[in-house]
Every structure is written in C-alpha cells, then in structure tokens.
N, C-alpha and C positions, 0 to 999 in steps of 0.2 A: 802657580799652582791653582789659584782662584780662577784663572782663565780656563784652565783645563776642566775644572768642575763645571763652570758655566757652559762650556762647549758640550760636555757630556749631558748636562741637564737640557740644553737646547736640543741636542740629538734625541734624547728620550721623549721630550715634548713633541717634537716634530714627527717622530716615529709613531707615537700614540695618536696624534691627530690624523696621520695618514691611515693608520689602522682603523680608527673610528670612521674616517671618510669611506673606506672600503666597506666596512660593516654596514654603515648607514646606506650606502649605494646598493648593496646587495639586498638589504631589507626593503628599500624603496622599490627596487626592481621586482622583488617577489610580491610586494603589495600591489603594484601596478599590474603585474601579470594576473594575479588572482582577481583583481577588480575587472580586468578585461574579460577573463573567463566567466565571471559571475554575471556581468552585464550583457556581453555579446554572444557568449558561447556556453549556455547553461548545460547543454548535453555533454559537452567535453568536460566541463567542471564535474558533473556527476560521474563520468567515466574515470576521471583522475581520482576523485575521492573514493570511488569504489575499488580501484586498483590499489590505492594506498591502504585502505582498510583491509583488503584481502592480504596484502603483503604483511601488514601488521599482525593479522591473525595467524598467518602461516609461520611467522618467525617468533611467536610469543613464547614458545617453550625454550628458546635458545638464549634469551637474555632477560635478566630480572626487571630491567626498566621497561622493556616491551611487554613483559607479563603484567606489570603494574598498569601500564597504559592501556592494555587491551581488556582489562577487567571491566571498566565501564562499557566498552564496546560489546563485550559478551553479554552484559546485562541488557543493553539496548536491543541486541539481536534476539535474546530470549523474550523480551517484552514484545517485540515485533512478531515473533513466531507465535506467541500466545494470542496476540491480537488478531493475527491472520486466522488461526484456528477458530477463535470465537466468531469472527466475521463469516467464515465459511459455514460454521454450524448455524448461525443466525439466518443466513441466506437459505440454507437447506430447510430450516424450520418454516421460514416465510413461504418458500416455494411449495412445501408440502401443504401448508395451510391454504394457500391460494388454489392449489390443484384440488384439494379436498372440497373447498367451498364451490369451486366451479363444477366439479363432478356432482356434488350434492344438488346444486341449482339445476344442472342439466337433468339429473335423475328425477328431481321434483317436477320439473316441467314435463318431462316424458311421462311420468306417472299421471299428472293432470291430463295430458293429452290422451293417454290410453284410457283413463277413466271417462273422459268426455266422449271419446270414440265408442267405448263399450256402452256407455249410456245411450248414445244415439242409435247404435245398432240394436240395443235392447228395445228402445222405443219403436224402431222400425219393425222388429220381429213381433212386438205386441200388436202393432197396427196390422201387420200381415195376418196374424192369427185371428184378429177380430174380423178382418175382411173375409177370411176363409170360413169363419164360423157363420157369418151373415150369408155367404154364398150357399152353404149347406142347408140353411134354414129355408 
C-alpha cells in the first residue's frame, strides 16, 4: 500500500513539474516575444498594444473583470483627450498672438513708411509752392 501511495505522489510531483515547465516555457516565450517586439519592432508593438486596448474597450461592458481592467484605461484616455484639447487651444492662442504681433508690426512699419512718404511729398509740395511763388514775383 505504501508503494502505491509513493507512486501516486511521484506521479503528482512529476505532473506538477511538467505543468510548471510548460507554464514557465510559455511565460519565457511571451517575454522573449515582447522583448523582440520592443527592441526590434516598436511600431508593431504599438500596433499590438493599440489593438489589445481597443479590444479591451470594446468588450468592457460584457465582463466585470474587463470592466474593472478598462477603468484605468478610460481614465488615461480621458486625460489624453483633455491634454490634446489643451494643447490645441494653446497652439491656437500662440498662433493668434504671433499673427497679431506680425500684423501689428507690419501695420506699424507701413504706417511709418506712409508717414515718411507723406512727409516727403509735403516737403516737395512746399518746395514747389515756394518756387512758384518766387517765379510769380
């Protein structure tokens, strides 16, 4: 009877070791695959992560564990959306300011040029009027 128990124990131990070997091989394969994607193929890694996250978000209402796992993802997406909106608003404000400053500078230069031109024309008219006055005398 003791031999049967030892054989059963040996069977369970060897089975557990084989299951552990398979699980560790699967984990090492997954880790090596992810490392290769991360180091050599970052665009494919991004695609895989994007597809996985899209799948997670599309299935979140059907399973409570997926719903719990997708909550932080939803928070991250909301934060990214808010950051994007703020960045776009900031760039619009900066663009508007730069355009305003550029237009203001151009208008100022134009005003100075027109003022200089008008002053020169007025000086020439005054000189012409003086010469006409001298001619009449």
